[in-house]
MDTraj code that builds the backbone (N, CA, C; nanometers):
import mdtraj as md
import numpy as np

residues = "MET GLU THR VAL TYR ASP TRP VAL THR VAL ALA ILE PHE ALA GLY LEU ILE VAL LEU PHE LEU GLN ARG SER VAL GLY PRO GLU ARG ASP GLN MET TRP PRO TYR PHE ALA ALA SER VAL ALA CYS ALA VAL ILE ASN GLN VAL GLY ASN LYS ALA ILE ASP ASP ASN SER THR LEU LEU HIS ILE VAL SER VAL ALA GLY ILE ALA ALA ILE LEU GLY PHE ILE GLN TYR PHE LEU LYS PRO PHE GLY LYS PHE GLY ASP".split()
xyz = np.array([
    [11.6631, 8.1584, 11.2241],
    [11.5488, 8.2391, 11.1866],
    [11.4699, 8.2734, 11.3132],
    [11.5229, 8.3693, 11.3858],
    [11.4623, 8.4025, 11.5142],
    [11.4008, 8.5412, 11.5180],
    [11.4481, 8.6320, 11.4351],
    [11.4015, 8.7704, 11.4438],
    [11.3293, 8.8112, 11.3164],
    [11.2590, 8.9217, 11.3256],
    [11.1903, 8.9750, 11.2083],
    [11.2912, 9.0137, 11.1003],
    [11.4088, 9.0581, 11.1413],
    [11.5118, 9.0935, 11.0434],
    [11.5597, 8.9703, 10.9667],
    [11.5690, 8.8574, 11.0348],
    [11.6039, 8.7323, 10.9656],
    [11.5019, 8.7010, 10.8568],
    [11.3756, 8.7062, 10.8916],
    [11.2696, 8.6714, 10.7964],
    [11.2632, 8.7691, 10.6799],
    [11.2720, 8.8984, 10.7088],
    [11.2596, 8.9991, 10.6023],
    [11.3779, 8.9918, 10.5065],
    [11.4996, 8.9845, 10.5595],
    [11.6161, 8.9824, 10.4707],
    [11.6251, 8.8516, 10.3919],
    [11.5863, 8.7410, 10.4519],
    [11.5855, 8.6144, 10.3777],
    [11.4780, 8.6181, 10.2686],
    [11.3641, 8.6801, 10.2963],
    [11.2597, 8.6928, 10.1939],
    [11.3084, 8.7781, 10.0771],
    [11.3786, 8.8872, 10.1068],
    [11.4342, 8.9706, 9.9995],
    [11.5373, 8.8909, 9.9204],
    [11.6237, 8.8183, 9.9906],
    [11.7249, 8.7367, 9.9242],
    [11.6598, 8.6295, 9.8364],
    [11.5545, 8.5667, 9.8863],
    [11.4835, 8.4658, 9.8063],
    [11.4238, 8.5285, 9.6811],
    [11.3720, 8.6496, 9.6941],
    [11.3208, 8.7202, 9.5772],
    [11.4294, 8.7481, 9.4757],
    [11.5484, 8.7838, 9.5242],
    [11.6624, 8.8046, 9.4340],
    [11.6978, 8.6759, 9.3604],
    [11.6956, 8.5647, 9.4315],
    [11.7273, 8.4357, 9.3694],
    [11.6264, 8.4026, 9.2597],
    [11.4990, 8.4209, 9.2900],
    [11.3949, 8.3920, 9.1907],
    [11.4110, 8.4826, 9.0691],
    [11.4363, 8.6112, 9.0932],
    [11.4556, 8.7052, 8.9823],
    [11.5761, 8.6651, 8.8977],
    [11.6860, 8.6293, 8.9635],
    [11.8063, 8.5883, 8.8914],
    [11.7806, 8.4632, 8.8076],
    [11.7174, 8.3632, 8.8673],
    [11.6906, 8.2394, 8.7937],
    [11.5934, 8.2620, 8.6786],
    [11.4938, 8.3450, 8.7007],
    [11.3977, 8.3742, 8.5943],
    [11.4660, 8.4431, 8.4771],
    [11.5542, 8.5368, 8.5069],
    [11.6206, 8.6113, 8.4004],
    [11.7366, 8.5352, 8.3384],
    [11.7853, 8.4316, 8.4040],
    [11.8999, 8.3586, 8.3496],
    [11.8616, 8.2708, 8.2309],
    [11.7346, 8.2439, 8.2110],
    [11.6932, 8.1602, 8.0987],
    [11.6643, 8.2415, 7.9731],
    [11.6596, 8.3726, 7.9842],
    [11.6320, 8.4584, 7.8691],
    [11.7579, 8.5274, 7.8214],
    [11.7409, 8.6237, 7.7319],
    [11.8568, 8.6999, 7.6856],
    [11.9181, 8.7806, 7.8005],
    [12.0486, 8.8052, 7.7897],
    [12.1197, 8.8760, 7.8962],
    [12.0640, 9.0166, 7.9120],
    [12.0246, 9.0481, 8.0340],
    [11.9619, 9.1751, 8.0648],
    [12.0311, 9.2495, 8.1773],
    [12.0865, 9.1755, 8.2696],
    [12.1447, 9.2343, 8.3901],
    [12.2913, 9.1962, 8.4028],
    [12.3621, 9.2795, 8.4793],
    [12.4969, 9.2431, 8.5212],
    [12.4866, 9.1723, 8.6557],
    [12.5945, 9.1103, 8.6976],
    [12.5925, 9.0348, 8.8225],
    [12.6081, 9.1230, 8.9459],
    [12.6755, 9.2375, 8.9334],
    [12.7081, 9.3157, 9.0523],
    [12.5860, 9.3640, 9.1301],
    [12.4726, 9.4009, 9.0692],
    [12.3595, 9.4428, 9.1533],
    [12.3039, 9.3291, 9.2402],
    [12.3063, 9.2082, 9.1888],
    [12.2614, 9.0942, 9.2685],
    [12.3557, 9.0727, 9.3870],
    [12.4859, 9.0808, 9.3605],
    [12.5853, 9.0624, 9.4661],
    [12.5732, 9.1718, 9.5714],
    [12.5625, 9.2972, 9.5269],
    [12.5539, 9.4099, 9.6203],
    [12.4294, 9.3990, 9.7083],
    [12.3163, 9.3664, 9.6491],
    [12.1926, 9.3540, 9.7267],
    [12.2004, 9.2365, 9.8243],
    [12.2632, 9.1281, 9.7836],
    [12.2770, 9.0113, 9.8715],
    [12.3652, 9.0422, 9.9919],
    [12.4771, 9.1083, 9.9676],
    [12.5668, 9.1461, 10.0777],
    [12.4972, 9.2456, 10.1698],
    [12.4244, 9.3397, 10.1117],
    [12.3513, 9.4374, 10.1926],
    [12.2473, 9.3688, 10.2810],
    [12.1807, 9.2669, 10.2297],
    [12.0850, 9.1910, 10.3112],
    [12.1541, 9.1285, 10.4323],
    [12.2705, 9.0706, 10.4109],
    [12.3439, 9.0081, 10.5209],
    [12.3861, 9.1116, 10.6250],
    [12.4350, 9.2261, 10.5786],
    [12.4804, 9.3306, 10.6712],
    [12.3628, 9.3865, 10.7508],
    [12.2539, 9.4182, 10.6833],
    [12.1374, 9.4746, 10.7520],
    [12.0769, 9.3734, 10.8486],
    [12.0803, 9.2468, 10.8143],
    [12.0329, 9.1437, 10.9062],
    [12.1149, 9.1460, 11.0349],
    [12.2458, 9.1549, 11.0217],
    [12.3313, 9.1581, 11.1401],
    [12.3075, 9.2838, 11.2240],
    [12.2912, 9.3979, 11.1565],
    [12.2645, 9.5234, 11.2287],
    [12.1305, 9.5132, 11.3022],
    [12.0297, 9.4585, 11.2350],
    [11.8992, 9.4424, 11.2992],
    [11.9035, 9.3488, 11.4185],
    [11.9756, 9.2398, 11.4062],
    [11.9887, 9.1471, 11.5187],
    [12.0630, 9.2122, 11.6348],
    [12.1641, 9.2923, 11.6043],
    [12.2359, 9.3658, 11.7088],
    [12.1431, 9.4665, 11.7762],
    [12.0551, 9.5294, 11.6978],
    [11.9591, 9.6246, 11.7541],
    [11.8676, 9.5559, 11.8548],
    [11.8260, 9.4345, 11.8228],
    [11.7398, 9.3603, 11.9148],
    [11.8171, 9.3204, 12.0402],
    [11.9396, 9.2718, 12.0224],
    [12.0207, 9.2305, 12.1373],
    [12.0502, 9.3464, 12.2315],
    [12.0816, 9.4642, 12.1737],
    [12.1195, 9.5804, 12.2545],
    [12.0020, 9.6713, 12.2876],
    [11.8830, 9.6408, 12.2341],
    [11.7654, 9.7251, 12.2516],
    [11.7954, 9.8693, 12.2104],
    [11.8544, 9.8840, 12.0918],
    [11.8995, 10.0135, 12.0418],
    [11.8024, 10.0680, 11.9373],
    [11.7401, 10.1794, 11.9704],
    [11.6475, 10.2431, 11.8770],
    [11.7202, 10.2907, 11.7525],
    [11.8392, 10.3446, 11.7694],
    [11.9161, 10.3945, 11.6554],
    [11.9461, 10.2821, 11.5557],
    [11.9868, 10.1675, 11.6053],
    [12.0160, 10.0553, 11.5156],
    [11.8896, 10.0017, 11.4485],
    [11.7759, 10.0082, 11.5174],
    [11.6496, 9.9698, 11.4529],
    [11.6186, 10.0645, 11.3373],
    [11.6392, 10.1936, 11.3589],
    [11.6148, 10.2923, 11.2531],
    [11.7080, 10.2673, 11.1355],
    [11.8352, 10.2411, 11.1642],
    [11.9323, 10.2116, 11.0584],
    [11.8908, 10.0855, 10.9823],
    [11.8445, 9.9853, 11.0534],
    [11.8041, 9.8597, 10.9894],
    [11.6828, 9.8775, 10.8990],
    [11.5829, 9.9478, 10.9472],
    [11.4626, 9.9697, 10.8660],
    [11.4965, 10.0557, 10.7447],
    [11.5790, 10.1590, 10.7652],
    [11.6220, 10.2420, 10.6520],
    [11.7049, 10.1596, 10.5537],
    [11.7866, 10.0694, 10.6046],
    [11.8667, 9.9829, 10.5181],
    [11.7807, 9.8893, 10.4350],
    [11.6766, 9.8354, 10.4950],
    [11.5852, 9.7481, 10.4202],
    [11.5157, 9.8276, 10.3103],
    [11.4720, 9.9487, 10.3432],
    [11.4095, 10.0343, 10.2413],
    [11.5087, 10.0674, 10.1304],
    [11.6345, 10.0922, 10.1681],
    [11.7376, 10.1229, 10.0683],
    [11.7643, 10.0027, 9.9776],
    [11.7667, 9.8837, 10.0343],
    [11.7867, 9.7624, 9.9538],
    [11.6734, 9.7466, 9.8529],
    [11.5511, 9.7636, 9.8991],
    [11.4362, 9.7510, 9.8085],
    [11.4404, 9.8573, 9.6991],
    [11.4803, 9.9790, 9.7355],
    [11.4947, 10.0846, 9.6351],
    [11.6052, 10.0537, 9.5359],
    [11.7165, 10.0016, 9.5849],
    [11.8286, 9.9630, 9.4992],
    [11.7856, 9.8561, 9.3992],
    [11.7151, 9.7557, 9.4486],
    [11.6686, 9.6481, 9.3608],
    [11.5735, 9.7032, 9.2555],
    [11.4820, 9.7892, 9.2972],
    [11.3867, 9.8455, 9.2017],
    [11.4577, 9.9314, 9.0974],
    [11.5544, 10.0116, 9.1395],
    [11.6225, 10.1028, 9.0478],
    [11.7130, 10.0283, 8.9494],
    [11.7941, 9.9350, 9.0001],
    [11.8938, 9.8702, 8.9153],
    [11.8427, 9.7440, 8.8456],
    [11.7592, 9.6667, 8.9107],
    [11.7167, 9.5388, 8.8526],
    [11.5766, 9.5435, 8.7925],
    [11.4986, 9.6419, 8.8298],
    [11.3632, 9.6612, 8.7750],
    [11.2846, 9.5295, 8.7704],
    [11.2553, 9.4715, 8.8873],
    [11.1888, 9.3412, 8.8891],
    [11.0477, 9.3431, 8.8315],
    [10.9840, 9.4585, 8.8325],
    [10.8477, 9.4661, 8.7803],
    [10.8448, 9.5185, 8.6381],
    [10.9619, 9.5528, 8.5847],
    [10.9721, 9.5990, 8.4469],
    [10.8936, 9.7262, 8.4229],
    [10.8734, 9.7544, 8.2964],
    [10.7923, 9.8686, 8.2567],
    [10.6631, 9.8152, 8.1984],
    [10.5614, 9.8964, 8.2040],
    [10.4357, 9.8553, 8.1414],
    [10.4593, 9.8435, 7.9922],
    [10.4140, 9.7363, 7.9344],
    [10.4319, 9.7133, 7.7917],
    [10.5527, 9.6287, 7.7582],
    [10.6314, 9.5854, 7.8594],
    [10.7473, 9.4983, 7.8329],
    [10.7016, 9.3581, 7.8031],
])
top = md.Topology()
chain = top.add_chain()
for i, resn in enumerate(residues, 1):
    res = top.add_residue(resn, chain, resSeq=i)
    for name in ("N", "CA", "C"):
        top.add_atom(name, md.element.get_by_symbol(name[0]), res)
traj = md.Trajectory(xyz[None], top)
């Protein structure tokens, strides 16, 4: 846990774990593949971000930040962690 990418991606992953555990005690609502896809994406973006820091690459930083935004959008679209009002 040395870089900002480590902290951000681990925080997103921890949020996925909490969401999965919270939903696992209720009726089945989600499939497993969105959790898996988001988890793998966190690992990949973490590696890209760490490479950006090592190589001092602006392009890789942009890809990493865009990837983090894409992961958060993916989670919101497919897993709907905040639900709908009135749920």
